[in-house]
C-alpha positions, -999 to +999 in steps of 0.1 A: +066+603+267+061+639+249+097+641+236+099+599+222+062+604+204+079+635+186+110+613+179+093+586+171+074+609+143+105+620+130+116+589+129+091+578+108+091+603+084+123+605+073+124+575+058+103+583+025+126+612+020+152+589+016+138+568-004+130+598-027+165+609-021+172+574-036+144+575-070+160+607-073+193+590-083+182+563-097+158+588-129+195+603-126+208+570-133+185+558-161+184+595-181+221+592-182+215+555-196+190+561-219+215+595-233+247+571-238+219+549-260+209+579-279+240+599-285+271+598-297+306+589-280+319+629-281+292+639-252+295+605-232+321+634-206+300+657-206+276+635-197+298+618-172+305+651-150+265+667-152+256+629-138+282+635-109+275+670-103+239+657-098+246+628-080+268+645-054+241+665-036+215+637-035+246+615-018+247+642+008+211+650+013+205+609+019+233+608+048+225+640+065+185+626+062+206+594+082+222+606+102+189+624+115+173+589+117+199+576+138+192+609+165+162+606+159+157+570+173+183+575+198+165+598+215+134+583+209+143+553+224+158+571+254+125+590+260+105+558+266+129+532+285+138+560+310+102+573+309+089+528+315+116+524+342+104+555+360+066+541+358+075+502+362+093+509+390+062+535+406+043+508+396+059+480+413+062+496+450+026+510+448+016+475+438+033+458+469+023+479+497-017+483+483-015+440+483+001+443+520-030+462+531-058+439+515-076+418+537-078+376+544-111+374+521-093+392+488-063+375+494-081+339+496-096+348+461-067+349+445-037+324+445+002+336+454+014+324+421-010+352+403+002+379+426+036+372+415+026+371+387+011+403+385+041+418+399+069+406+376+054+398+341+023+424+339+044+448+349+069+441+327+043+439+296+037+474+300+073+480+301+078+460+273+047+486+255+072+514+257+103+502+248+088+477+216+050+488+208+048+526+210+068+531+180+045+510+161+028+544+153+055+550+131+050+523+109+011+541+103+027+576+106+052+564+082+024+561+050+009+592+056+044+611+058+052+592+023+020+603+005+022+641+023+060+639+011+053+621-024+029+649-029+050+680-014+077+667-035+058+668-069+049+704-065+084+717-056+102+694-081+075+699-111+068+662-116+039+647-133+038+612-107+006+606-096+011+588-063-029+578-063-014+547-064-003+554-022-037+558-008-053+525-024-031+508+005-036+531+025-068+526+038-065+487+039-030+494+065-055+513+089-081+489+093-068+456+091-045+455+122-071+475+144-098+448+131-076+419+143-069+427+174-104+421+184-099+385+167-087+368+194-094+377+229-120+362+239-101+326+225-069+343+250-092+350+279-103+315+279-064+301+271-052+325+300-080+311+325-066+272+317-030+281+323-039+297+355-058+269+363-025+246+354-002+265+371-020+267+405-025+226+403+009+224+397+020+248+427-006+227+449+000+194+439+039+199+446+033+225+479+014+195+492+035+164+474+035+148+509-002+143+511-001+132+471+030+105+479+014+095+514-025+084+493-005+073+462-025+096+446+005+107+418-017+088+390-047+109+394-033+145+393-010+135+364-049+125+342-066+161+360-029+178+346-035+163+310-070+168+312-061+209+321-039+204+290-061+187+261-088+214+273-057+247+265-047+227+236-082+229+217-084+266+224-050+269+215-056+252+181-082+268+172-066+306+174-034+297+155-064+282+130-078+314+130-046+334+130-040+315+100-071+327+077-061+366+088-022+361+078-045+347+044-064+376+042-040+399+057-010+393+036-022+377+011-055+388-005-053+423+007-014+431+017+006+417-020-021+419-040-035+450-035+006+462-035+010+443-067-025+465-083-012+496-069+022+494-086+005+481-119-015+513-117+017+534-107+034+521-141+002+528-159-002+561-151+036+572-149+049+549-175+085+564-185+087+597-170+099+594-135+111+554-132+135+564-100+101+581-083+081+547-087+112+527-080+110+544-044+071+544-041+072+507-051+101+503-022+085+515+004+054+501-002+072+467+001+089+477+028+050+485+043+038+450+033+071+433+056+064+456+084+025+449+082+036+414+093+047+427+126+017+446+137-005+416+150+024+415+176+026+448+184-012+451+189-013+423+207+011+434+230-002+465+235-034+450+239-023+425+268-006+449+283-038+476+281-056+441+305-030+436+324-028+473+334-070+474+339-060+445+366-031+468+385-054+500+383-081+478+400-060+471+428-045+506+433-075+521+426-087+512+462-086+538+491-081+534+527-099+558+549-091+552+584-083+571+618-049+564+640-051+542+665-043+547+703-058+514+722-060+505+759-077+472+751-108+471+757-134+450+735-171+450+729-185+421+701-216+432+691-246+411+678-218+395+650-228+375+621-209+365+599-201+335+569-174+328+547-172+345+512-165+317+495-195+304+515-220+334+518-252+307+528-232+289+553-233+305+590-206+303+613-214+333+639-249+333+649-256+370+669-225+367+691-216+394+720-197+394+748-173+423+761-135+423+770-123+447+795-096+460+795-066+436+808-089+411+812-078+373+804-106+360+778-110+316+768-133+307+738-135+273+739-156+245+714-161+221+696-142+224+658-164+247+639-182+267+662-165+299+651-137+301+673-105+315+654-130+330+636-138+358+659-097+361+658-099+368+620-129+394+622-107+416+648-083+411+627-102+423+603-092+399+578-125+400+569-157+420+582-187+407+600-219+401+581-240+423+605-231+439+639-203+453+648-168+452+667-153+484+690-119+484+705-121+509+730-156+529+721-144+527+680-155+502+650-127+490+644-138+490+603-127+530+609-093+524+620-062+518+599-055+478+593-015+487+604-023+495+633-049+475+647-028+448+635+003+460+654-016+469+682-028+432+685-006+405+688-012+369+678+002+334+682-008+311+664-008+267+658+015+270+630+031+299+633+062+304+605+097+322+601+107+339+569+144+333+551+165+357+570+181+358+607+163+356+640+165+394+644+152+398+610+120+378+621+115+389+654+119+423+636+085+417+616+063+428+644+078+463+645+100+472+615+116+500+634+125+483+667+160+481+678+184+451+683+180+460+724+142+455+720+142+430+699+166+408+728+140+424+755+112+406+735+131+371+731+138+377+775+103+381+777+093+348+761+118+328+773+138+326+743+167+347+753+181+317+770+176+293+737+190+323+713+222+325+730+234+291+728+231+295+690+268+300+678+259+329+658+226+340+682+205+365+671+223+364+636+214+327+627+195+321+597+166+308+597+141+295+568+114+273+581+084+274+607+095+279+642+085+299+671+073+331+656+079+366+683+066+399+679+084+422+693+054+455+694+047+469+721+003+455+717-026+457+742-044+425+730-029+398+730-047+365+708-028+326+708-052+308+690-040+268+699-009+281+709+000+246+721-021+223+712+014+207+688+032+206+718+036+176+743+029+185+780+064+188+796+068+219+766+035+228+769+038+241+805+074+260+796+054+277+766+023+286+786+044+293+812+058+321+790+023+334+777+013+340+808+041+363+817+041+381+780+003+385+783+008+401+819-015+433+820-030+430+788-068+419+769-057+384+764-084+364+743-068+323+744-090+301+719-082+260+735-090+230+733-070+218+761-085+229+798-046+232+807-046+264+779-074+281+801-070+272+840-052+308+845-083+333+823-107+353+842-135+340+819-142+314+795-165+316+769-179+287+753-189+286+720-212+254+701-226+265+663-219+304+664-236+306+694-226+314+730-238+286+750-220+294+781-202+325+798-184+330+832-155+321+857-136+286+849-145+272+884-178+284+890-183+265+848-167+236+860-191+234+887-221+236+867-238+199+868-247+189+833-231+222+817-212+221+785-179+232+801-177+204+823-190+180+796-154+194+775-132+189+810-146+154+815-144+140+784-107+149+779-103+135+817-122+104+805-098+098+778-069+100+800-079+072+818-090+054+795-056+053+774-041+044+813-062+017+817-057-002+786-019+007+791-004-029+807-015-045+772+008-027+748+037-044+764+030-080+752+022-074+716+045-039+702+085-041+715+106-012+713+142-019+722+148+017+745+185+006+751+192+011+712+174+041+709+196+069+709+193+109+707+221+131+699+237+146+721+229+184+714+200+208+732+161+199+730+154+231+708+180+222+687+173+189+680+136+202+670+149+228+652+165+204+630+140+180+629+120+206+617+137+215+589+131+182+575+103+174+561+086+144+583+097+170+614+056+182+616+027+178+606+018+202+579+052+202+558+058+233+545+078+220+512+084+256+495+113+259+518+130+293+508+147+301+483+158+338+482+187+346+460+202+366+487+205+336+505+242+333+496+256+315+523+241+279+514+263+265+536+246+278+565+212+267+555+222+230+544+236+223+579+223+222+613+236+247+637+269+241+649+302+249+658+324+246+629+347+222+647+319+196+659+306+195+624+338+187+613+344+162+636+313+140+622+316+115+598+293+094+589+292+068+562+261+065+543+246+034+515+248+046+482+204+046+474+187+080+487+224+096+507+235+127+505+271+131+513+287+159+535+312+164+509+306+172+476+338+178+449+322+205+429+337+207+392+354+235+376+324+242+353+298+236+382+323+262+400+316+288+371+282+283+370+280+290+405+305+323+407+277+337+374+248+329+396+261+347+427+263+377+401+298+379+406+310+408+381+313+391+343+349+390+326+364+421+305+366+394+276+335+389+263+324+361+240+302+349+223+305+315+235+308+327+274+273+346+264+254+318+256+272+297+288+253+321+313+235+310+340+237+274+325+240+245+348+277+226+343+291+227+308+273+240+278+262+214+257+250+245+228+218+233+215+220+196+213+194+202+244+170+218+218+178+194+189+173+162+216+135+176+229+127+177+195+136+149+185+121+132+212+089+151+201+083+123+171+042+133+170+052+169+155+075+155+128+046+152+101+046+191+109+079+200+104+078+176+078+051+198+056+066+232+072+102+235+057+092+223+020+068+251+021+097+276+035+117+270+008+092+278-016+084+310+003+123+320+005+122+324-033+089+339-028+109+367-010+132+373-037+111+377-064+080+402-053+074+393-014+048+372-024+039+347+005+017+322-009+034+295+008+035+316+045+001+308+052+009+267+054+043+271+071+029+293+102+001+265+107+023+236+105+052+260+128+025+270+152+009+237+157+043+222+160+052+246+188+023+244+212+021+209+206+057+202+212+053+228+249+026+203+258+038+177+255+072+192+271+049+196+302+027+170+305+065+145+304+078+168+332+052+170+352+050+129+348+088+127+355+089+150+386+057+130+400+083+099+403+107+113+431+099+107+463+100+127+493+138+133+499+137+151+465+115+181+478+133+185+502+160+195+484+163+239+485+166+234+443+128+214+444+108+238+460+071+242+449+084+274+429+113+263+414+093+232+400+067+252+387+093+275+369+105+245+354+073+230+344+057+263+328+086+291+322+107+269+308+084+255+283+073+286+276+106+298+267+106+271+243+071+274+231+078+313+221+107+296+198+090+269+184+059+286+179+065+326+175+102+327+162+106+295+141+081+306+114+108+338+111+137+320+120+135+295+090+133+318+061+157+341+079+183+316+076+175+303+041+167+342+025+199+354+039+218+329+018+202+330-012+199+368-016+239+370-004+243+350-037+225+362-063+240+399-058+276+383-054+264+365-089+250+397-107+276+423-089+302+405-060+318+445-055+285+462-045+276+431-028+309+427-009+300+465+002+265+458+011+268+428+035+285+449+055+254+453+074+254+417+078+287+413+108+271+449+118+238+439+127+251+408+148+273+428+169+254+451+178+229+425+188+252+410+205+261+438+230+224+440+229+217+410+251+250+417+270+237+448+285+203+430+291+215+404+309+231+423+329+199+439+339+187+408+346+210+401+363+210+431+388+167+427+386+175+389+399+198+403+430+180+424+441+143+420+441+126+406+478+108+412+506+091+443+511+108+455+540+140+461+517+119+464+481+115+501+480+149+502+490+168+475+463+149+492+435+168+524+439+199+510+426+186+488+398+162+518+386+200+538+386+215+505+367+184+503+342+189+540+335+230+539+326+222+507+306+189+526+287+218+548+271+238+514+252+207+504+245+190+535+229+222+537+211+222+502+199+187+511+192+194+537+167+224+518+155+199+490+142+171+515+124+198+539+106+224+513+094+207+507+068+199+539+051+238+548+069+248+519+042+227+529+013+236+562+011+276+551+011+263+529-017+249+554-034+277+569-035+310+542-046+275+530-072+280+564-087+316+562-090+314+523-100+285+537-127+313+561-139+336+535-151+312+513-159+317+483-135+280+481-128+246+499-145+216+514-124+192+486-128+224+457-115+228+483-088+191+483-080+190+445-076+219+442-056+210+470-029+178+452-025+189+419-028+208+424+004+186+443+021+156+418+022+181+397+033+198+419+058+165+424+071+156+385+075+191+388+091+181+411+112+153+387+126+174+363+133+202+381+155+171+395+168+160+361+184+195+357+197+183+366+236+157+341+229+176+310+213+194+315+242+167+318+264+154+282+251+188+268+251+193+270+284+153+264+291+161+231+271+187+218+295+169+224+323+138+204+304+169+179+296+181+177+329+145+170+350+135+145+324+172+128+327+168+122+367+161+094+379+149+089+410+177+077+436+156+068+467+120+055+450+098+054+421+065+066+427+051+058+395+066+023+389+047-009+383+075-031+396+079-042+430+058-073+447+020-068+456+013-093+482-018-098+506-008-083+541-017-094+572-005-061+596+028-072+615+056-043+614+088-051+623+117-025+627+154-042+630+182-023+637+169+003+619+188+039+615+178+070+595+193+105+586+171+130+569+187+136+533+191+173+538+204+168+574+228+142+569+244+152+601+218+145+626+203+115+631+176+106+643+168+073+651+199+050+654+197+007+661+158+008+664+136-024+672+105-021+666+079-052+667+037-045+664+016-078+656-013-077+635-047-058+648-027-045+677-025-006+686+006+009+694+013+046+705+046+067+699+050+091+723+080+112+731+095+145+734+095+167+702+120+156+677+119+122+692+117+106+658+081+092+656+070+109+627+105+094+612+092+060+619+061+064+599+077+072+574+097+050+571+070+018+570+052+041+540+087+047+521+085+079+520+126+082+533+143+052+525+163+035+562+197+048+565+207+012+580+190-016+588+159-032+575+117-019+572+095-054+575+057-059+567+046-093+572+082-106+564+084-082+533+111-058+531+093-019+522+114-016+495+101-044+472+072-038+479+053-015+445+051+022+466+020+027+454+005-006+465+021+001+502+008+037+506-030+024+501-028-003+527-005+014+549-023+048+556-022+081+578-037+109+590-020+141+599-028+168+625-032+194+602-046+173+568-043+194+538-075+194+512-066+204+472-085+229+451-115+206+437-150+194+448-157+171+484-168+144+461-133+147+438-116+151+472-129+116+485-124+098+452-091+106+450-071+078+464-100+054+464-097+020+464-120-011+472-116-052+481-139-069+461-159-060+425-190-054+446-180-026+458-182-036+492-176-014+522-155-029+551-139-017+577-106-033+593-077-029+616-058-049+599-041-046+564-063-063+536-059-072+501-067-047+474-072-039+440-073-002+421-107+011+411-116+032+381-147+043+400-170+046+434-207+039+438-220+072+456-233+054+477-203+040+491-190+078+489-221+088+513-216+058+533-176+068+543-188+100+548-219+093+575-193+073+593-169+101+597-198+124+607-196+146+580-227+138+559-255+157+571-230+188+571-223+180+533-263+179+529-265+215+539-239+230+518-253+250+490-229+234+468-207+207+460-181+224+459-176+240+487-146+233+512-144+240+547-110+246+566-125+232+602-134+198+578-100+186+572-099+161+595-134+150+594-130+147+556-094+124+559-114+104+582-135+097+552-112+089+527-095+066+552-125+052+556-129+050+519-098+031+513 
């Protein structure tokens, strides 16, 4: 960093001296012209010789200074970039490590998208400071260095030039840029908060899209998105208008007026004594005027990076003080009191105290919300108790290292998750240093080895969706939290036997509602309202008359007997043709695995499928696990709506796109067209997509109509004295257009995506993370061009053209010579973009989970350091080429002046015109990468906007809204999930249910029960056959209307991050104008409503037995995890 700072000061100090040399040359040229006019022709030869002898040293000095500037710029950029790369990767490694050590209470207060943003964007913003913002110190130092250089040159050259005009302008340069950094800070923070809310809404919506579709809540969600967008628009528009005031103050009232005043003052003081020096001073000040425009950008970038770095440092500054854990498994809970951090006024545990001996098996039972799962969370230090202590072998767990603690405690939860990778990789998460033999032994111990051995690739089978999670370690404490609650009785017994085998001789804590899960426990602890109400062996508690445990046991027996007594009544009211039901002839585990990969295979859907960039083998991820020969024998026919063929023809353009995305080495031949086509889907359409989107945003055409004429006027001002009167309105129009365009695109994309059905969201390319990228990031890329770049791009196109034409008119030879910098800038920038694209592809290839994070960062860092050499060379060329070219033009200008082909004044006009044109052209070339990104983003946006729903349009107003009685019929229904078309789920199923009757669908896991419900709600379309409601095909009924009359409650309902009232009102409908509330078992006619009386909401909460608890909460906004099912019951009752 010290080397970079020194080189930056050198780079900033050289240009003033270059212009001083240029001023001396101009002074010699003007003196020669004066003497030629005053003297006779006889002295012309001697004057020319004297002029040529004096100009040669100036040319050598100027060329030497320009080369020195190239060297300083090269080492400056190299030093900053290498230092930035080293710091960025160090921060990333530290941040990921620290984040994995954070407790659950900390993680619950933040969104996963926010964590990823901090890892990616916050760190990259710090890297951008190294690359783009630190050299801005040269902008300020150049002013002072030039002032000192000017005074120094006056001393050595005995010139009478007065540089008092320069400090006049220095004051406003030093003061205003720093004041502007505080101008927008508050507004930017508020905008960032709303932006995070918007991102969280998008991520939450598409992560729980099945719930949104099930409740037909698309319109309500779109309204929430629109309201957040409008709030953000108000703040942004206010900020943009304020920035216009800043621009007018700095550029018009101060920068340009003070420049004009300083120039006039210099002319008055200098007169004709040293016109070259005065011209050099004016040119340098003029460059300062142009450079000052970007000072605000650099200050804002540095300020943003500083805020981001402060947040990162706050996380990484926490220090862990733990001792090493050597556990036997004895546990002691002493007077535990606990409230969740998000609701501190609600007590969850009240004075819990009990001991668990080493090797003892203890069961925790009780009603939902009694605190069972909370105890396991405290034991694993997901949270810390408010008071009391938990001891493991006599040591307080607060003094133990969380990694060691959780390594000795193995948790098996109800909804385990598999990460993207092989089965072996997932088992290894239990202990990262486990050998393959230990992994195999762990699989045998839990009874999974036989099933895994039947898979074609065994332990190397790739998985990515949830399934049983094996913990390959040697724990001393086993925790089972509802491990078998989601299984049928047959597989519950199998899993329970595996649990008993795995926990033999270990301290075991079992949480269960089913009594079968606690039969082998040594002791049962019954919890109620956060207190222990009973404790003892199972047999003893079962024989205790009137006891709580006996009541729980009897309630389950009564429920079983009650269901058995009604079993005979089901047959007359519903008929299922069991002989036509089809089960594919594959193993149970295989079938269940295939079903779990579909969107209805489990009650709590994880739509965010693994979209790791390391998973290049898409065939293994797209098809169920079976042999290749067997998959080739399957040949199924599908109808055209909502289906996906097994064999997909790939066009040559698409195949080329896939090869690019797979990060294959690029071809040696490089062309601009191939560069622009990088990472694009299919054949590139050029910038047609950008113009198509701009034309669609008709509300912004008036702003463009006002911006373009003012920009043309602005171009003429630049050619005269760089006076930006029109730039204020032009920038305001462009900024307002860009932001409005971004908001319009986001809302349109969000509304368009919400139209699709479940099959669309089952596809890997439409995971929540990728949809969030499309809606937020792609629109932001367009906004970056429209708002931040378009006001520079328009003059960057117009000004070079005008300057080149005028320069050609003055002297075409000198204009052509000076115009060589235009293609030079273009070539330099293209090389820079090419190297940046390689770095981007390298980074996309390698970032993954922390287990491989540090290893993958090492080659990426090496590649970036190699590319930093090229980047530094390009940077040096970009900043020194202008001065090298001026030195060359000085030599040829001397030759042309001696041959009387150009005067000194025309020479200065041509040089300055081409320099101004090249300056704006460099801005245009510098935006090529942004233009390319905007084109890619625009094509992605257009693809989303033009992609029509294939299976169902959830926002359509078409379709019937009949009065339904509730008769259901499935006639010869066959079904396959679109993402697993080779696995039949239902085949020629016939089912009839009469109105008002209750029918239970039972069967082993994966038999198609949830699929039948999904077909009735038209979450998917049947492959063949018909699904009828009162003789109406469900495909002819309006989708939103259908899902409001066919209501489902899943095993694990999802609550969104809103108030309880908003959740209850999210999908409410009413039966009549008086808002009467009725409960019926059959379907009824309904109508949509805009408001629901609070009395109706309270009534539904009371019926669901949740009102008393809600009334005790300190705030209406509090949400409770264990209230999900009751909350959903309230929503159903309201409907």
